[in-house]
C-alpha angles and dihedrals in degrees: 000000000000112000119238114248117241124187117223126189131165116200132193147137123260099242092070128068100290092169090062090046090053090052091052096048089048090055091046091051091051092051094048094044091067088071109013142045100248119215124189145064117320093216133051114280114228099163126079096218091050091052092050090052093047092051091049089054092050091050090049089052090053096231117198095214141004130228108201112194123198096221087173134347098299142212098283094233095061101083092055091043092056094046095045096044099047101034093204132114111287131217113198116209131195133164140209120253135194119255096201106120101054098270144075102249101196111357088213096154092055090046090052090051091052091048093051091051093048096049092043093054093044091051096244110144119224145152126222140213124195113192146096107281090207088069119081098232095050091044091052091050091052090052092050092050091049089048090052092049092049090047093052090051091044093055089062108099094013121132132223118195121221111200106197114332135283123308113271113281093001095135092165086068091061115123139181106230097198094043088052089054094044094047102041106007090243118148123206117220112202119217127178118241086241087075084077104029093049090053091051089054091044091057103253110174138181120178112248110251095236133084098215138032108207114178132225089236094049132270127047137293113262124247094258091056090048090050091053092048088054090049092054092043092050094047092050095044093047093048092050094044093049089059095041092236127162097179127039142171113207134193092222095172150082092008093045096042106100099186095174126110094237092070107060097192144042138219096251101088087050090057088058092051091048087054088050087055089062099262113130104227124193112188126213093038095285103162096174087049089054091051089050089054091049090050093051093046091053094046091053095045094249103337119159114250122209117221106215153170118223097230105171143002137203112215095195095051095034091231136142129203116227115201137168146120124253098051115143112256089226084078091063116116087223129010088216090066096058109114135177128219113251089244091057092240103100135060120194131196141132124247117251114251125258145101121292145124142267113220141174133186094216128201117209131163095341099315140085126242134174129234119200124183119178113217147156123222110231120225099244132118118244121193105198102134091254138061105289144165139181112228130191115218110234104190107028129029113261093238090057090047091054091046090054092048091053100034093042093050095235124173116268093235121079131166127229127204131176118239146057098302106132097094091048092051092050089051092046091054091051093047093046094045095242126148108238131207108203117192 
């Protein structure tokens, strides 16, 4: 996979400790280089002409984000110059310094403060990290902020497919197409549900990616059910591939709900397999849910998000139950636990354990906002005829989380992803200008 390009520049003035600033930018470069192709001067820039040249090179390299380090208290024009010249999301970086020899060697914190004021008043969005890049925690935070900035830039020009419309009465799946494009640069491509149903009738087929079809009730699905699952899987995969889409929202019911005995299977296991194929799939026509999944996948470098309802909570244990159809089976804690409903319309498994986040790009009263809930999936098996997992909240008590969901009027769909993503989501919200509720 080609690494995203990130511009890095440390600025200062020569009457401070430039040698220390050079050490810090070197450590920052080393941290970023583990994930990105880093473009920019390897030493602190103290000359205006040199900065102009460095920024021109970054722009020529088409960097996705910029890390602007306050190597020393800078020329006050430089933060605006970087933001205006590059036109990409900016991460501001400052570092602590010892005050042991009777002087302030770099004044990086004050320089960072000046830079945040300048960009705020000029309307340039940014996030900031204050910490020693030689230390693991600060280095990891810098990487997450850079990842968020590159993700925000990468969303611009991306496409989400909407197959059909939203499920009937699902007002939380409402979206503003032009606001979505203005805010994130994401375009919605509209496809009729017939793009799938016509392919089912025409005989599209893709072999299900499993060797066996054990059922929840016991026994195995019959060959006719398996054939129908392959028809749905083929129709979905062909429709998505024909449009070149990597993220889709689909109105999978009622049109795709064949509740008649003659059809011994449904589309829903095929949604899971499409997710396994690397396509982010939001059921029930939830476009903002699909964009949330795309965001989480990008922030985790290709992780598999799980589109979910929060269906129960335990106040004493501070746990939530996540539950939905359409989740990729690669999320299962054990492939041996994957089961099908006897009618071929359900697929059951438990989420594998591990830390992660629940998130939602919410839409309320004409504006976007971001919900972030920090959780850990517990290693227990749930048998609820869908993909499901019990998660323990790790920052805010589950009862308070549920109260915020209800009292704050949040959508009933959230997305889970494994990994250390919270810092990146906070940075993304700051860079995108979104209010964030962090729980």
